[in-house]
N, C-alpha and C positions, 0 to 999 in steps of 0.2 A: 503197799505193804513192803517193808524192808526184807531183803534177802541177804542176811548176814553171813559172812564167811570168816573162818579163822584159819590161819596158816601156822603150822607147827613144824619146825625144822631142827633136826639133830645135825648141826653143822659138821662136826668132825666125822660122824658116821657117814654122811653123804659124801664128803670130800674123799674119804678113804675107800669108797665103793663106787667110783666112776664119776662122781659129781664135781671133780676139781674144776674150778673156774666158773661155777654156777652163777648165772646172772639173776640176781634177786629182783631186779626191776621187771624182767620178763616173767619170773615166777609170780609176781604180784599181778601182772596182766592176765596170766593164765587163770589164777585163782578168782580174779574179779570179772571174768568174762560173763556175759549175759546180765550185766547190770548189778552184779553182786556188790555189796558194801563191805569193805574190810573192817571187821570189828576187832579182831585180835590178829596180830602178825608177830609171832614169837620165834626167835632164833636162839637156840640153846648152844652155848659154846663152852666145852670143857677147856679150862684154862690152867696151864701148868705154871704156878707161881714160882716154883723153885727154878724152873728153866728160864722164866722171864727175868729173874734176878741175875742170872749169869749169861744171858744171851740177849743183847740189846736188839739184834735183828728180829728175833722171835717176838719180843715185846712190841716193837714198832709195827710189825706186820699185823699183829693181833689188834692193836689200837686202830690202825687204818681200816682194817676189815670192819670193825665195829662202827666206826664213823661213817663209812659208806652205807652200811645197812640202816643207820639212823637217818641218813638223808632220804632213804626210801620209806621212812616211817615205821621200820621194824623196831620192835623192842628186843634188844640184845641182852640175854640173860647169861652172864658169865658164872660158871660153876667151877670153883677151884678143885683141882685134882687132890685126892687124898692118898696118903702114902702109908703102907703097912709093910712090916718086916716079917718074912717067913722065918720063924724061930728055928726051924729045922735046917733050912738051907742058907739062911742069912740074906736071901734075895729080897730086894725092895719091890713090893707090888704096888702099882699105881691104879687107882680106881676113880670113877667119877659117878656122881649121882644124877647125871643128865637124864638118863632114861626114866628114873623114878619121878623126878621133878616135872618132866614134860608130860608124863602120863597123868599125874595129879592135876596139872593145869588144864589138860585136855578135858578131864572129867568135870572139873569145877566150872571152867569157862565155857565148856561145850553146851551148857544148859541154855545159853543165850544165842546159840549159833544154829543156823539152818544148814550150813555146809562146813565141812572141815577138810582142809587139804593137808595131808601128812607126808613128810619127806623123811624116810628112814628105810633100812632093810632089816630092822630088828624084829624078829618073829614074835617077840614077847608082846607086841602091841596088838595082837589078834584079839585079846580079851578087851582091850580098850576100845577097839573099833566096834565090837559087838555091843558094848555098853553105850557108846555114843549113838549107835543105831537104835537101841531101845528107847533112848531119850528123844528120838525123832530126827536126829541129824543125818545128813548124807555125807559119807566119808569117801574122799578121793585120795588115792595113793599115787605118789610120784616116786619112782625108783630108778636106779641105774643098773648096777651089777649085783648079782647074788641076792635077788629079792626072793624070799621064801614063797613057795607056791600057796601055802595056806594064807599068808598075808595078802597076796594078790586076790585070792578068791573071796576073802571076807570083805574087801572094800567094795563100795558101790561102783567105783570106776578105778581101774588101774591103767596108768599110761606110763610107758617108759620115758624118762626124761630126755633120752636121746632123740625122741621123736618130736619134741616141742621146739618149734622154730626159734632159733636164737638163744635158747637157754644155756647152751654150752658153746664155747668158742669153736669155730670151724674155719679152716683155711680156705678162703675163697674171696676173690675180688668183687663178686656179685652177691646181691641180696638173696637170701634163701628163697628158692622157688623160681628165680629168674633163669632164663636159658644161659648156660655156662656156669651156674652156681653148683655148689656141692651141698647135698642134703642127706638126710638119713630116713630110712623107711624099712618096711618089711616086705618079704616076697610072699604074697598071699596066694599065688597061682603059678604053677610051673609044670610044663610037659616034658618029661624025660625023653620021650620018643622023638619029640620035635626039637628039643634043645633050647627052649626059650620059655620065658614066663613074664610075670608082671610084678612090678614093685609099687607099693602104695606109700605116699608120704603126705604129711599134714602141711597145709599152707595157710590156714586161718585158725585163730582161736575164737571159737564161738560156742553157742549152746548146742550145736549139732554134731558133737564128736561121735555120737552114736550112729550117725549116717555114714558108714564106712564105704558104701558103694559110691564111687566117684561119678557114676553115670547120672546120679540125681543132682540137680542144680544146687540144692541146699547143702550138699556135702562139702565139708571143709578140706577134703582130701583130693589128691590127684593121682593118676596112675601113669606109669611109664613102662615101656617095653624093655625087657632085659634078656640079652642073648647069653647062653652059657659061656661063650668065649670071653665075656667081660668080667666074670668072677675071678678073684685072685686064684692063681694056679694051684695052691695047696688046699683050697676049700673043697670039701666033699659035698657036691650038689645033691647027693642022695637024701640029705636032710631037708630038702625043699619039696613042697612049700612049707613055710613055718611062720607063725605069727609071733614067735618069741625071739627069733634071730634078728638082730638089728644090723642093717648094712648102711654104709656110707658110700655115696656115688655121685658122679657128675651128671648133670642134666644137659644133654647135647641134642641139638636139632639137626637132622639131616633130611634127605629127600623123602624118607619114610615117616617123618614126624619126630616126636620127642623120644629119645632113647637114653638108657642108663649106660654109662661107661665107667671103667675103673672101679668096679664094685668090690668093696672091702668089708669084711665082717668086723664089727666094732664091739658087739656084746652078744653073749649067749647065756642062757639060764644055767 
């Protein structure tokens, strides 16, 4: 029996909220884990036609972006920006119908989907998620910065895009998870009296994302030791432990095993 998945991305919203440089090929691998079949892969792009007419660089970048996505078999849905003049102030207001169009497509196309992967931080999608779940679909939310709490709670799975290996560019000569590489994870355990804790990071994309305890062989996560001295100097460690703060750090091996060094906060709710 097929396990159909649909991907719906508000591209501008994601880019403006931490997802700049998103690798859409990695997103497809994430969405299609566990043998899922991509039935719909829609990327919605608010397009400023007026700016394109006057800015050749903007026009060229937009076209290249669309062409790359089509190589990965995404359907790029360009929605022209609409302009309104505020008669009181004379200010020109720019609006897009992306949110409405994406919501309608999710509802109509979602009837044939077993799973939906949604990329946005727009809280208005809470009602869309509930409606899809009533139809029997499982909804997974991928977000980066400023994702509303209610949106996270309504989804069947919420994962920060920062934690998905390779989905965002990261400066490192080593592949994610190798000794010497730089990865992102959360500090799920921390002892203030002892001055150390443990960071957890994802190393594999599979059906076992729910097995967060890295002591189990089936878990796609690994754990690394983190000493308080390795956190950036202006970070207040009293917030630890936290499953919402996202850190970037180096994986270093010493005589005590694998440790995290140069730990930097990259995202907070």
